[in-house]
N, C-alpha and C positions, 0 to 999 in steps of 0.2 A: 151571335150567330155561330153555329157549329162549323168548325174548320173541316174541310174535306181533305182527305189524304191526297198527297201529290201522286201522280201516276208513276209507276215504276219505269225505270230506264229500259231500253230495248235489251241490253245485255243482261240485266238482272232478271227480266221476264224470261228470257231464253234459258238462263241458268236454273231458274225455278222450275220451269216446265221440264227441262232435261233431267234434273235430279229426281223429281217426282216420278217421271215416266220410267227411268231406269230402275228405280227401286221396285216399282209396281211390276215391271216386266219380269224381274228376277223372281218375285213372289209368285206370279202367275205361272212361270215355268215349272215351279215345284208342284203347284196345285194341279196343273194340266197333266203332268206326269203321274201324280197320285190318282187323278180321276181315271186315267187310262188303265193303270194297274188295278184299281178297284173294279173296273169293268171286267178285266181278266180274272180277278179273284171271284167275281160273282158268276162267271160264265158256267162253271160246272154245275151250279145248283139246278138250273132248268135247261141246260144245254144251249146256252146262248152265245157260243163262241163266234158265230158269224156276226152277230150284232156287236159283240165286244170289240172284235177286230175291225169289222167293216165300218160301223158307225163311229166308234171311237177313233180309229185310225184316220178316216176321212175328215173328221172334225179337226184333229190336230193338223193334218196336211193343209186344210183350208185356212186355218189360223196362221200357220207359219209361212205359207205361200204368199198370202196377202201382206204379211209383215215384211217379207223379203222383196216383193215386187214394188211395194210402195213404202220405202224406208223412211221418208220424211213426212208421211201422212199418218193421221191417227185413225184411218179406216180400219186397221186391224183391231183396234179396241172395240169398235162396234161389232166386228165379226166375232170377237171374243165373247161379247154379251150374248150373241145368238148361240155360240158354241156351248156356253155354260147351260143354256136352256136345253140344247140337244142332249147333253150328258144327263140332265135331269130326267128327260123322257126315256133315255136309254136305261137308266138305273131302275125306273119304275117298271119298265117292260121286263128287264132281266129278273126282277124279284116278284113280278106279278102283283104289284100293289102292296107288297109287304112294307116298303118304305114310303112314308108320307112325302108327297111331292113338294110340299112347302119347305121341308127341311133343306133340300138341295137348292130350292129357289132362294132361300135366305142366305145360304153359303155363297152362292154366285153373286147375289146382290151386294153382300158385304165385301166380297173381293173387289168389286168394281169401285167401291168407295176410295180405294187407294189411289186411283187415277185423278181424284178430285174433280170429276166431270159428271154432273148430275144427269146429263143427256144419255150416258151409257146405260142408264136404267130402262130407257124406253124400249130398245130392242128386246131385252129380256121379258119385259111386261107384255109386249106384243106377241112374242113367241108363246108365252103361257096362255094368253087369250086364244091364239090360233090353235094351240094344242088342245085346250079344253073344248073349243068349238068343234074341232074335227072329231075328237073323242065322242062328244055328245051326238054328233051327226051320225057317225058310224053305229052308235048304239041304237039310235032311233030307226036306222035303216035295217036293223035286225041282223047285222053282221056278227060273226062269232067274236066273243070277247077274248082277245089275245093278250090283254093287259093284266087281268086279275085272275087269280086261281079260283075265286069264288064269284058267283054272279053279283053284279053291282049295277045300280042304276043311278045315273047322274041327272037328277031332276033340275028344274030351273032354279029352285031355291039354293040347292047345293052348288050349282054352277056359279050363281051370282056370289055366293059367300066365298067360294074359292078365288074368284077374280078380284073381289074386294079385298080379301086378305093379302093376295099377291100385290095389289095396288098399294096397300098400306105399307107393306114391306119395302117395295121399290120407292115409295114416296119418302119414307124415313131414311133409307139409304141415300137417295138423291139429295135430301136436305142435309144429311151429314157431309156428303161430298162437297156440296155448295158452301156450307159453313166452314169446312176445313180449308177449302181453297181461299175463301175470303180471309180467314184468320191468318193463313200463311202470307197472303199479300200484305196485310196490315203489318205483320212482323217484319217483313222484308223492307217495306217502305220506311219503317222506323229505323231499321238497321242502316239503310242507305242514307237516310237523312243524318244519322249520327256519323257515318263515315264521311259524308260531305263536310260536316262541321269540323271534324278532326282534320281533314285534308286542308280546309280553308285556314284553320289555325296554324298548321305547319307551314303553309305557303306564306302566311302573314309573317311568321318568324323569319323565314328565309328572305322575304322582301326587306324586312327591317335590317337584317344583317347586311344585305347587299347595299341598302341605302347608307348604312354606316360606313362601309368600305368605300363607297363612292364619295361620301362627304370627306373622308380622310384623304382620299386622292386629291380632291379639289382644294383642300387646305394646303397640301404640299405644293400644288401648282400655283396657288395664290401667294404663297410665302416666299417662293424663290425670287431672287433679285432680277432675273432675266425675263424678257418678254416670252410668252409662249402661246401658241395656238395649235389646234388639231384640226385635221381635214379628213373627210371620208374619201372613198375612192372616186367620188364624182366632184372632188375639189370643193365640196360644201363645208363651211366652217362648223365644227361641232363643239369647239371650246375656244375661249378668248379671255385670257386673264387680265387683271387690272393693269399690269405693267405694259401689256400690249396695247391697251386702250390709250395710255399716256404716250407711248412711243410712236404709234402709227396714227394717233388722233382719230380713232374710230371706236365707238362704244360697243359694248358687248351686244346690246339690243340691235344695233345696226348690222352686226356681222353674223350672229348665230343663224345657221341655215342658209346663208347667202354664199354664192359661188365666189371664191377668192378672186378670180380674174375679172368677174363683173364688178367687184368692189374696187379693184385696182387695175383698170384696163391698160394703163401705161406700163405695167410690169410684164405684159405679155411679150414673149421673146427676149426678156431680160436674162441676166445671169441666173437670177433666182428661178425664173420660169424653167430654164433648161436644167438646172441642178435638181429641182424638185421632180421633174419628169424622169431624170436619170435615176434618182433614188427609188421611185416607184417601179421603174422598169427593171432595174437590176436587183432590187431588194437590199441594197447596201446603203449605209448612212453616208451622207455627204457633209463636208465642212467647207465653207467658202465665205468670201466677202462680196458685198454688192453695194452699189451706190443707188440711192433712191432719190431721183431728181425732184420729185414732187415736194419732198420735205428737205431736200438738200442735205442728206445725211448718209453716212456710211454705216453699214450694218455687218456684224459678224454673225453668220447663220450656221446652225447645225440642224440637219433634217434627218429624222430616223423613220424609215418605213416600217409598217406592220401590216398584218392581214386586214386591219380595220381601215387603214389609210396612211396618214403621214403626221408625225409629231414634229413641230418646228420650234426651236429655241433660238432666240436672236437678241442682240444687244447693240446699242448705239456705240460705234467705235469711231465716230467722227473726230473726237479729240485725239485718239491714238493715231489715226491716219494723218491728221494735221501735224502732229509732232514728228512723224517720220518724214512727211513732205518738207517740213521746215529744216530738218536735219540735212536732207539731200540738197536743198536749195542753198544753204549757206553754212559753211563750217564755222563761220564767225559766231553764229547764234547757237551753235551746237552745245556749248558748255551749259548754258542756263537751262535749255530745254532738257538736256540729258540728266543733269543732277536733280532737277526739281520734278521730274516725271513721277507720278504716283505708281507707275509700273516698274518692275525690275528691268534694268537695262544695263548692258555692258558692251565693251568693245573687245573683240578677240582677234589675235593674230592668226590668220588662216594657215600659216605654215607651222608654227610651233604650238598652236592652240592655247597659248598663255593669255591670261587676262591683261589687257592694257589699260582698262579703266572700268569702273563700276559706279553706279549711282547709289544714292542713299537707300532707295527702295530695295535694291539688291542686297545691301548690307543688312537691312532690317529683316528681310524675308528669309535669307539663307543663314544668318547668324554668324557669319565670318566678319572680321574687321577688314577695313580697306587694305591694310598692310598684308593681311593673310591672303586676300584675293590676288594681290599683285605678285605673290610668290607661287600661285597655283595655276593649273591649266584646267581645261574643261573635263578631263578625265577624273579630276578630284571631286567633282560634284555629281558624278554619275555612279550608279550602283554597279557592282561587278557583273561582267558579262554583257555590258551594253556599249562598249567603245565602238564596235563595228557599226551599230546603228547611228551613233553620234557622228562618226566619220562620213557615213553616207549622207547624213543631213547637211554637213558642212560642205561636202563635195558638190552636192546638188545646188546649194546656195551659192557656191563659188562659180558654178558653171552658168548660172542664170544671171548674166551681167545686166545691171541696171533694172533688175526686177526684185520683188520681195518674195522670198520663199517661206512657206508655212509648214511647220512640222510639229508633231506631238511627241514628247519625249519625257522620260522619267528622270527627275533630279533628286539629289539627296541633300538635306540640310546638314548643318554642322552637328546637330544632335542625333543624326542618323535617320530622321523621319523622311520618308519618300513622298514625292509630290508628282502629280501628273501635270506637266507644264506644256503649254502651247507656245512655241517660239516662232518669231518672225525674223528672218535674216535679210539684211540689206547690205550688199557688198559696197565698199567705198575705200578710198585711200585716206588713212589717218597718219599724219606726220610722216608721210612718204612711204608708209608700209601698207601692204595689201591686207586689209582687215574686213571685218564684218561687224556691223552693229546689230545687236540682238535685243529684241523686246520680248519679255516672257510674261505669260499670263498663267496664274495658278488655276488649273481646271479641276483640282481634286474635289472640292465641294460640289461643283456642278455635276461631275460624274456620279457622285454619291446620290444626288437628287434623281438623276436619270435612272440609276439602279433601283432606287426606292419606288419610282413610278412604274417601272417595268414589273417589279414584284407585285405591286397592287393590281396591275392589269392582268397578270397571270391568275391572281386570286379571283378576280371578277369573272374571267373565263371559266375557271373551275367551278365556281358557285353556279353559274348559268347552266353548265352542263349537268351538274347534280340536280338542279331544279327541274329541268325538262326531261331527264332520262332516269337517273339513279333512284330518286325518291319515288318514282312511279311504280317500280317493280314490287317493293314490299307492300305498297298500298293496294295494288291490283290483287296480290295474293290474299291480303286480309279481306278485301271485298268479296273475293270468291269463296273464302272459307267460312265466313260468318253465317251465310244462309244455310250451309250444311250443318253447322254447329247447333243452330237454334231449331233445326227441324226435329220435331218429336219422334220421327221415325228413325233418326240416327241412333245407333247403338252406343252403349257407354264406351266400349273400346274405340269406336270410331271418333267419339267426342274427345277421348284422351289423345288420340293421334292428331286430331284437328287442333286441340289446345296447344300441343307441342309445336305445331307449325305456326300457329298464331303468335306464340311467344317468340319463336325464331324470327318471324317477319317483323314483329315489333322491335326486337333487339337490332335487327338490321336497319330499320328506319331510324332508331335512336343513334346508331353508329354513324349514319349518313348525316344526321343533323349535327352530331358532335364534330364531324369533319368540317361541315360548313362553318360552325362556330369557331373552330380552331383556325380555319382559313382566313377569317376576318380579323385575326389579331393584328396588332400594329407591327410594322416592319421596322426593326432597328436600323438606323443609319450609322454604318460603321465607318 
């Protein structure tokens, strides 16, 4: 079965009509001006100045007046068809029949082809029919012959031949206009289909790159050792990694799309509830600890707000909380818990800032020996320019009696490597001295993961913006230029200019796609 061409889109149809009409209007302006000047040129031959100025001038006024009064209508084109017939009659009158009428009829009919509307031939044909009928009637009534310098008789046979010849001319011109319009429509349909295929191919490439970037982000989130979930602005879960499944004992299938507080109703008005709302209200990250009674676990939580919602990282710190609690409950059990803790721990003199004791994890993590630590103070493991912050942290911990203070601070290993450490200070008396026990957690790797995720999120936002805005601009220009390029009425110079614009737009689209490709590159974790 033969495939029917798809209908043109509204914008493409409007562009086609506008382009054809504008070119035809410019051509008609030249011919109408030439017709009027020809009438003035013929006026001295038989003294027909009044006809040349009156009929010619009124015809031009009628055409341009209708064009101005009805700018969005094609009525002026039908008026033009009649005006061309009037100029035909004017020239026959001015030369007293020396010019054959059908010559001007053919010129007018051919000019109307440029509008690609076969119906414009009808007013011209009707005018010729009316003109011949009136001429024959006046001749039969015996009125003086004002048309021809020599007596002439328009019998029925001659009248019929003239009308048939005019009809054939108008029919051929109308058929040409119809076929030309149909040919242009087919060309534009093919061009539009090709453009749509190219656009679909480009969008497919963009979607594939976006999917790769999203997959890379998901791999990062699944590979980190901490639990992670993401929420939208309505507190609905948009991501839930495997570690979160194990920690909170809820599967990804259960949680995706579900409101967090509906899934954990006992957490409403908890510390987590208040901290999450504080983060979204202020736009600032929060770090805190919370006890989840349902699972009888303590969690260390970091929540980072974003325009899309909230990203939450947390881990079970029940063991750490238990170790601190055991230390405060009994100094007798302090030594075992202290020295065998997997986390770096030390006891510091709050007055001199010297180390009084360190555990094996501290020795392993920082690279100093126990003997070296006992001759050092806290300033020795801090980078230059940081003692003021360290003193503030100690002063705050010292003032918070019987409480645990949390601080994030930068430490330096023996080899000079800097670490982002989260420390917890619990004041107590050790061997009769006012001291503080410090538990340190190395946050360096965790902050690197967060930075990598933020970079991936920025890439996804940039790719989305390019996909819905930037790539459309060159595509729209290409779609607008192709119809003009393939139009056979377009001159060679115009085609050269259009080709230059097409190349520029294609290069611009290629640059946008290259930017998207570059933006999906992997982010190095430094």
